[in-house]
N, C-alpha and C positions, 0 to 999 in steps of 0.2 A: 436495681439490676442484680441478678443472681450471679454467683461465681461461675456457673456453667455458661451463662450468656456472655460474661466477660471473656472467658476462655475461648468461646466460639468466635467472638469478634477479633480477638488477638490472632487466632489461627487464620481467620479470613484475611485480616490485614497483612499477615506475613505472606500468605499465598499470593495476594495481589501484588505485594512488593516484589516477590520473586518473579512473578510473571512479567512485570515491567523491567526489573533488573536483568532478567535472563530471557531474551526474546525467544529462545528455543522452547521455553516452557509455555509460551503463549501461542507460538506459530507451529511448532513441531516439524514434522517431515514435510518437505516441499515437493511440489510436483508442477507439471505444466498442463493447463487445461486450455486447449486451443492455442492462442498466442499469449496467454496470461500466466505468470507465475502465481501460484496459489499456496495457501498454507494447508495444514493437515485437515482443516474443516472445509476446504475448497473455497475459502474466501480469498479474493485478490489481495496481494500485498506488494509492498515496495521495500526492498532492502537498500540501505544507504550506508556507505562507509568509506574507509580509506584503504589505499593500497600501500604496502611497504615498498620502498625502492628495491632495486636489485639486491639480492641477499649478499652477493659477493662484492658489492661496492659499499653498502651500508649495513654490515652485519651487526653493528652494535645495537641496532633497534630491534633485532629479532629475539625478543625475550618476553616473558610473561608480564612484566611491569608495564611495558609499552602497550601491550594488548589490553590490559586492564584499564589503563588510563584512557585509551581510545573508546572503550566501552563506557566507562563511568563519566568521563568529563566531556568527550566529543560526542557521546551518544551514538556511536557506531553500532549498527545491528549486524554488520559484516565487516571483516577485514580480508585483505588479499595478500597472501605470501608469495612474492614474486621471485622464483628461483632462476637466477641467471644461468644460462646453459653454456654458451660458447665463450663468453667474455672472460679473459684472463685466467690465471692458473687456479683461481678459487671457484671457477664455474663448475657446473655439474660434470661436464665431460672429463675434466682433469681431476676433479676432487668430489666424486659422488658421495662419499660417506659424510664429509663435513657439510656439504651442501644440503643433503637430506636432513642432517641434524638441525640445521637452522630452520628448515621448513617445519619439521616436527615441533620445534619449540613454539612456533606461532600457532600451529594447529592444536597442540595440546592445551595451550593457554586459552584459545578461543573456545574449545570444548568445555574447559573448566569454568570459563566466564559465562557460558550459555549463549554465545553468539555464533553466527555462521562464519565460515572461513572458506576462502577460495584457494585451492592449491594450483598455482599458476606456473605452467611451463613457459618461462619468459624467454622465448626464442623468436627469431625472425626466419629460421631455416628449418627444414625437415630433418629431424634426427629420429627416425622411426624406431630403430632397435632400442636405443636408450630410453625413448619415451615409453615404449611398451614395458620395459623392465621397471621403470620408475612408477608408472601408474598402476601396474599390477601389484607392486609392493604396497603403494599407498592405499589402494582399494581393499587389499587383504587386511591391512592394519586398521583402516578407519571407516571402511564401508558400513559398519554397523551403527555409525554415528550419523544422525540426521543433520548435523551441523555442516557436513563437508560438501563442497561443490568443487568439481574438477574443471579447470580451464586448460585444455589440452594443447593449445597452440596460441600463444599470446598475440602475435601480429605477423602473419605471413606477409612477406613483402612482394616479391616478384614471382612467386609460385602461382600457377594457374589454379582455378577452382577444381578441376578434375584431380590435380595433384593433392591439393589440400583435402578434398573430399575422401580420396583413397586413403591417405594417411589417417584422417580422423576416424574413418570406419574401422581401421585396424586397431587403433588405440581404444576406441569405444568398446570393441569386442573384448579386449583384455580387462577393462574396467567392469563391464557387465558380467563377466565370469565370476567376479568376486562381489560386486555391488549392483544389484538389479535395479535400483531406483533413485539414487541420489542424482542431483542435477549435473549435467555435463555441458560445458560451454565450448562452442566450436567457433574458430576464427574464420575470417574470409580474406581474400587477397587485398593487396595494397593497404596494409596496416589497418585492416578491419573497416575499410571504406567501401569496398565493392560488395555491399550486402545484397545487391540485386542478383548476384550470381547464385548464391545458395537459395535465394527466394525462387529462382526459376528452376533449380535442380537440387532440392533438399535431400538430406540423408534420410533414407527410409529404413523401417524395420526396428527402430529403437524408440523407447519412450523417454520423456523428460530431458530432451535436448533443447538448448537455446543457442542463439547465435549472437556473437559479440559485435558491437559497434563501438569505436573509440573516437572521441572528438577532443579537439583543443580549440576553444571558442574563438580565439583571435585568428585562426586559420579556417576552421570548418564552420560554414554558415548555413543558411536556409537550404541550400542544395542538398546537404547531407541529411537534414531532417526530412526533406521531401522524399529522398531516396529510401530512407528508413520507413517512412509512412507507407510507401508503396509496397515495401517488403512485408510489412505487417498486414496490409490488405490482402496480400497473397498467402497469408497464413503462417508467416515465419515468426516464432517467438524471439524477442530481442532482449538482450541484457547489455547495459552500458558498463562494461567491466573496467574501463579506464577513461578518465576525462578530466579536464581542468580548464582554466579560464585564459591561458596564455597561448602563444603560438605553438605549432606542432613540434618545434624544436625543443620545447620545454622551457624556452626563455622568452625574453621580450615582455612588454607590458601586458597587464591583464586587460581584456576587453570585458568590462563588467556588464555592460548592457547586453552583449551577445551571450555571455555566460548565464545571465538571468533568463534570457529567451530559452536557452537549452534546459535550464532547471524547470521552468514553467512547462515546457513541452514534455519533458520526462514525467513530471508529476501528473500532468493532465492525462497521460496515457498509461499511468501506473507502471512505468519502467524503472527497474532497479539501476542504481548508479554508484560507481566507486571513483573516488578522486585520487589522483596521482600527485605527490607521493610523500610518504614518511621517510624523509632523508634530509641531509643538510648540505648538499652541494650548492655552490655559488651559482644558482640559477633560479628562475622564477617559480618553477613547478615544485621544487623542494620546499616543503612547507615549514621546515625548521631552520633555525640559525645554529651556528656552531656551539652556542651556549646551551642548547637544549640537552638535558640529561638523557642518557640512553634508555632509562626505564620509565619514561613519562614524567608526570608532575610538572609539565611545562607551564611556565608563566606566559602571559601575553607578550612580554619582552623577548621570549624565546621564539616567537612565531614571526614568519615573514607575512607580507600582505596576503599571499595566497593561503597561508595557514589560518590567519584570522578569519578570512572570508569562508574557507572550507568549514572550519569549526562552527561558525555562525550558521551556515546553511544546515549542517547536520543537527545542531541543537534546535534550530527552529522547526524543522520538519519532524523531528522526534516528538516535539511537544504537541504537534498537530495530529499525530496518528490516532 
């Protein structure tokens, strides 16, 4: 074997390693074709990853080390930075600068690691003025990066769909003025359960929009999958931006059988999914114990049952892609 052949094979191996290690190099800029999320070559893809908990409750995990560990060890192709809006004095409304800094830390790290990242406006209420200011700033700063996905309203609760739709249209206009094509995720009423409402009256005039459904397997059963299937049949692109295996309270026992039904259903339909959450609260949905270091390198003894299961799912489906 000649030196040039060896050099070529080494370069090829390095390129392949980078493509696997950095999903952005393999999948590139994302778009929506019909109801399907597709990569730069228009091939259907599924993003799988973890959501950080509220930034103002678990700020210690909002750092480059945790993002790198989630990519390298948990095999996340996407992470979600969940910026708390109203809650406590550290939320965005009362502390916009420090809140934005926490989100930037995760976004910058995700870009560096070559994975996708969701900028999540983690609110249950309409805060239009603040949302427009924030997303205008984020789109101006990060719109040139194909890594970035905007989630403009985490979980509307009692707002009507006309109210959520009007709010979303205003925020989308601000984003699109700076970023014409990155994916935007739109919420729906009743904690992203009433997906039939946007299916009957979707937002028009913008490309690369998807609509979020959230489930907690011990509470949300076949009825929500059926409702979501019907929305997809009506042409609505769906992204599961928050989900897990316990009750909707975030606590209680895992329903492993129902969680597996959800996973199988999502994989069968090539729907992207994000598990909640990277945090250490004394509840089932927080995947880490207090012993977990802030910057990753978590041992199995640092993981709760939900963490062990979430990591296993992510690693398993990463190996099958």
